[in-house]
Each structure stands twice: as structure tokens, then as C-alpha cells.
C-alpha angles and dihedrals in degrees: 000000000000125000138195129206118245127187114212131194123193128191121218114273092223094048097150110162090341097254121113121190141126087243114036105013145019116325094206131060121203126191120185115200112197128246099245136149095264136109112235122212097218092191089065094056112118135176105219130191149104124291120205127179121205136184120241092271092053097255126124118264122256098235094126093066092061101033096137099036111128094217105009121192100202102051126117114195146169123224112289098212103046096029113171091003088075090071093069115086097169131015119194127178116196139160122249090257093062100261115137121224099176139358124184117189119197087023091166092055089049090054089050087069106033100043098059090044091052100040126071129226090258090069088061099041097049094068127247115021099223093191098060100015094240132135124186107176108139095236092066102023091208147003109318108231102182089127137019118280136184125245140189110200129189119211113237100215119127091227090067099030094051131061124353111275125235099218093199095050096048089048096239125298135261113199112198118191118187110201122231119239115268093242088061094049099039129058139165128219099268095124091062097032119023090200088072114107099155119153098013101108129087095019096318135279117301140185134232131202122204141164090038119180134162114222131184141155125246137189110228116203124214120266093277093049092049091052090051091051092049091050095048114099100166134070148120128237123186123192143153122248140162132245117203132225133177133203140160125235115207106155140059090243106049122183124187129185119183133181094217089168097202119142099204106035114180101179147329117234127181149152139202137219133177105273088230090065098059115101090359122131092211095061136045106253091198096061118120104205139165117253107295139186136197122284123217090280093055096252117132099242115114118095124241105220114243118227103189148320125229126191124195143183112206092340094311123110101253142191086001113042091199140053117269097236120209101156101091094047094044096048089045091052095235133126116288092231102169093046087051091050092052089048091055092045091058093078103003133055096259092190091061109105096226089062097056093081113056096168141009085235114055137186088268097055127123133305104058096190117092090206093068118085093256127158089206133031143141093279095065096104096179136036109303130191134183094296091069092234124121120241103218120188136188128206144057141251114248109195124018094157110055096011088217095109137224126290113247098165107129091000122093126230114229133196129182123195116192118190132179114254115238114223113255093005126113112209110244119223113275122198114229119203116193127187120194112209111207144154121260127191123203115203116199112196127168092333096314126114127212126178121206118195 
């Protein structure tokens, strides 16, 4: 059988006037990929379009006039690590008959963890990351959005990023993207400069997407091969995906028990953020920070020291049979190295030698004094890149031997976070986003579809 490569572009089904936004347009984007006798390379799939940011009155922001300011008051930005991925609130992949293969809620918060763990420091130092639309150089903090720019965004779902997809067997695909609210995506510089109030007037700043198109590559068999694909009614497709959970931490001894109900659980990855920061123009809703409390000026900034993490399966300490201790390193003001190692090991092979060095600059780099204007120093407990902000993750890898995962069906997953109480300070609520990475298997039989988690 011979094949030829074909490049396909699909416009949104709900195109309307071509503008998508939570403010002046449709807040959901739907692409329908046809059921045809072709093999799709899901890794090649991209959502392409133009991004534009506007102030509440519809005018362009004034970022360009303060491009090199250290702590500008007039800037409006999007997150520099997740970039365009921060626009996606929910990602759902279905077939054209209504069956659902994968749904990831809080997709943007998931990307806030997995993108920095997968990307190297070079991605941030070399300027604009054209893949995800992010930019984390310290001088700009994040992607400058003073004028519209084009993007080409992959979707980080294992259904697409795994094996090639028989478009006839899966009965076509419907990709539904629910856009995040503008006050999640957009933020000003209040955290670094409390004089900043950009984007707050006339209903707040907002974004618009236009010229959207979904593109992907396929392999097209010859006539005989296409006939065989159309006649085939049976097959098996295995892929990894994420299931989302949400909780709120409001004490120094936080215990969580979840019935995640996944049979082949590969890892649990998560992050947290002060609940006040979510959907708030004055804060970056994509930040993944350690527990923090207000400084003397009333800004949430000071760290709450972490004592230890404990992970359980049905009440037993699994997959780690010990507490993940952070107390000694945090009280000593040194890098929390073992915690960082476990964070990397959630989605990467932490034991692999090429993963040991995330950056040419580490948390232990010169200078040692925290009073000097250093990007890196001994008090950076978590992974830190050029924007000076820590990238703090929760979670644990389940199976780095067989890669088949652990069975949590009928057995709850437990997590305990112990932090050190700060005298005279009441811990503010922190939102916790957890994403369970697990294997799914789709069985196609005589036209029917069954999904096994």
C-alpha cells in the first residue's frame, strides 16, 4: 500500500462573524474534523489565528511606550510561561456522533505546570516562544501584547499527542474549546507595582481571537487502502489523558481524599494559587506559587514555609512510603532540591541524566545575598526562570517502571500538605488544581465505541 501526505485546514463550525472572545464574540470554538479514510498525525494539529488585546474602551494598550520599564504601571500582559495556552478553559475531544474521548477542565492551569517542566531555560532566553506564544524574559515579564500577533498552538492532550489516529475508525473528531474569561488571561503589573491599575476601566481589558483555523497533516492511502479503512469496524486505541479536580486549602494541615477512579494512573500533577488571584486583573491567574500571605503593604507575596507532603493510596503511603520533607531546606533558606526532583519526575523521567540540569543558572547560583537584584539565589526554593517567580508544583509520579500505572478504582487517592504557621497570620484560601494523568483504551467493535479508563 502506498500513501501520500495531505495537509488539511478546517474553519470553526460556529464561525459567526469570525471573532471569538468572552466579551465581544463567541466564547466557544468548535472544529469538526471529517470522518474520512485518512490517518491523522495528531501531533501536527495546530489552532492558528490572530490574538489582539484591547482595553475596556476598545483601544489598544500602551505597552510599547514602557517596554523597558522595570516595574511599569501601564502594561497589560498575558502569562509568559503558558502564553496562548492560558486562553483555553476547557478542552473536549469528541467524535461526530457525540461520544467523548477526552475532556480536560482548567486546561490553562494544567499547562501552567506541565509547560515549565517540559521546556528548558533556552526556550525562555531565546525570545518569543513561537510554539506557545509565551515570553519570560525578565525585562518584559510576559508576552508583550501592544499590537495583534499571530499564533500557532498545539493541543496538549494525549489523544492527539499519542498514536496516529484513524479518522474513519474514530468516526471523525469534534474539538470543542471553551475560552477562559479575560480577567483570567489578562493581568496588569499590580503585584510588582501597586500603582498599576491598567485595564480596569470600562469593564476591564479583554482579548479577541480572529482568523481561526485548525490545521493538521494526514497520510492518505491508495484506493485499495482507503477501501480497507472504510470496511474496518474493529480496532483498539490506547492513549494518555488528564482528569481534572479542584479543591481549596484553608489550613496549615490540609488533607485531601479523592475518588479519582482511574485504573491505570500514571501520575498526579497539580498547582495552587491564592483564590483571590483567580479571575483578577491585578494578579496573574496562571501563576503556580507556594502558599503565600500578605506583606506589610497588603500584597500577597510572603511565603508560608512548607513542612512536608504525604501521598496515600487507600490510607497507605504509596507510591512514596515516606513524607516528602521540605521543612529543613525551607527554614535554612536553601533550594528544596528533592521536592524539585519529585516535581520533575511527575511528567519526566527524573532519573534520566539529561533532566538533572534544568538551567545553566540554578537556585544555588551567585549571588548569595537576597538583597542584591539577583534573578537566582539560595532562597529560590522552587524552579525559577527569568521572570524571578517560582514554579511550584504538587503531586507525585506513580509508576516509572512499567509505565502502566496504579489502580485507583475503588481506592481513594490522598494528599496531605503540612505548612508552618506564621505568627499572627491567618492562612488565606488557596485554590488547588489537580490533574490525574492516566491511560485510556478505546475499543471499536462492530461500529460501537467503548472507553476503558
